[in-house]
N, C-alpha and C positions, 0 to 999 in steps of 0.2 A: 218438732217438740220438745214442748218443755216436758221432765220428769210430771209435773202434778198427771199434764196432758193425756203421756200416757197413761198413766194410774188409773184415770179416768176414763178412760179406751177401752181399758180393760177389765176395768170394773163392768162399763158395762157392757164389754160382751159375753163375761161372764154371769150376769143378770139375764141378757139372751139364752142362755144355755142353758143355766141351771136352775130348776125347775121352783117352783117353790117349796119349799120344806114347815113344816110347825115347830120343830124343832131349833130354834135358834140357833143357838149353839151347835146344832152338826149339820145347818143351814151355813154362817160363817165358816168351820173349819174347812167344806166343801171347796169354799171359796177361794179360801187362801192356799189350797193347795191346786186346784186346779192354775190361781194366777198365778205358780208355779212357775205351774208349766208352762202357760202364756208365756213371764217370764223366759225363760230357758229354748223357750218359740223361738223368742223373739232372738236371742243373741244368738241365735244361732242365723237365725237368718242373716242378722248382720254379718256374723265371721265372714257367710258364706259370699252377700254384694261385697264386704272386704276385698276380699278374693277372686274373686270376675274383677273388679275394681283395677287391681293391682293387676293382672294378667293382658286384662284390654291395657293400662300403662304400658306394659312390655310390650306388650306388639304394638303399638303406636311408636312407640320409641323405635322395637329393630328396624319399623316401617319406614319411617323417616330416613333413618343412616345409609338404608342399604338406598334409598331413591337419593339420595346426597350420596354416595357411593355412584350410580347410573351417573345422574347427572356431572359428575367429576368425568367420569370414565368420554365420559361424549362432548366433553368440553377440552377434552385434552386428545381426545379424534376428531375433532373441528379442528386445533391449535398446529394436531400433524399431518393434516389436510393440507389445511393453511398454507405452512409452512411448504411443505411435498411443493405445492403448487410456483410458491414462490422460486423455491431452488431450479424447477421445470424453468420458468421466467427467465430468469436470473445467467445458466448455461445457458440457455438460445439467444440473450442479450449479449453474452462476452462471446462466445463463436463470434457472432457479428461483425463487436469489433476490433476481436483479433487480423476476421477478413479483414474490416477497412485497416486497420492498421499495416494489415503486410501491404495495401495496394501503400497508400498512406510512406511508407519508409523506401518501397520500392521505388514511387516519385522524387523523392530529396536522396536516393543512390545516384539515380537517373540525373538528375539540377547538376550533381557534385562529377558527376562524369562532365557536365559541357561543362563547368565551369572552367574547367581544366584544358578542355582542348577550348579556350575561348568561344566558346557559343551560346547566341544569348536562351535566356531563361526565363524570360519578362511572361510567355506563356507560364510556366513549367511553378513561376513564383505565385501565381496567383489560382493554379490550382491546392500547392500549398496550402494557400491560405484560407482558401476554402474548405479546405480540409481539416487543421488545425481549429477552426471557426468551430465547426461541426462536432470534433471534439470535448472541444474546453465548456460547451453546450454541455455535450454527457459525462460532464466532471471525469474525462480522464487524460489525466495525467504520468507523467513520469515518474521512473522510479529512481532515488536518489543512487552515484553507487560509488566511483571516485570518490578516494579521502576518506568513505564511511564506513562503520565495522561493520561485518559480515549480518544480516539477520535473515537468520535457515526460513522467516514466511516471505519478504519483500527477492532475498537472494537465493541464485546455486549454483553454488560455488563450482568450477570445471577444474581447473584446480590449482596450483602457489605456487607461491615463489617466494625465495627465502631475503630478507632484506631485516637486517639486523636494527636500520633507525627506523622499524616504524612494527606497531604496536601487533601485536598481535589478531592475526585475523582482519587486518587492515584489511580494504578495497582497490588495491592496484588498477585495475585494468575492467572494462566492461566488454565484452565480447558482445551478447546482443539484448536489447533491452528492453526492459521492463515492465508496464504500469500497470496505476490503479485505477477502476471509474467507483465511483462513490466509497470510497474508504474500502475496499472490496480488490484481493487483485487478480488480476485479471491474465497476467500474464506477467512472470519472475524473472527477473536479471541472471542473463549469464555476466557469471563474474570470472575474476582471479582474485585469491586474495592470498595475504602474506605471511610465513611463519618465518619468527629471530628461531628458534632454535631445530630448525630442517635439515642444517648440516651439523648440527651437531648430534642430531638422532639417530642420522646416518651413517657419524662416524661409532656411535656406540652399537650399533645396530652391526659394521663392521666387525667389531674388536670381539661383537658375541662368537658371532665366525668363526674367529679366527683362534680363539679358544676352544 
């Protein structure tokens, strides 16, 4: 509504509430005072409505923020639950694979014994190849060890050996095989690693004890 329209509306409202007066000047004075009162009243109402609107905007903003946080919490909970399920499945799968690997390694060891005794291993070869095919299908691979640098994520050092010709932490011997399945370590390799300064460190310790 334009200012002119507002003024016309106020004037009309004043005409409705102010009785006719024979004295024109007195009438105009009354109308002016009432008009000022109407104007103040409308301004107060407008300010009150603006305050209410701002409060509702703030309430809406607060409600939306709470909803966003609740949604984020729910999504995080869903992700955690999903990850927990994946972890449980992986744990069960890894245990099954490890049990299978133990059987597989027993067959391999049996084959080596039979070969040394010059006993036919044709039947064992078929079984071992079938088992290796199953391991390949599930992307189970052996972890490289001898000659590699020790990696605590892949290997477990059970002992060290002094070797001046090798870099520190070079794997010199594999004690037990390790395996990876789908880029996940299911069994760490047990290995022996080299140490260049092992003898020197022992001599330093002896000197300190003697002192």
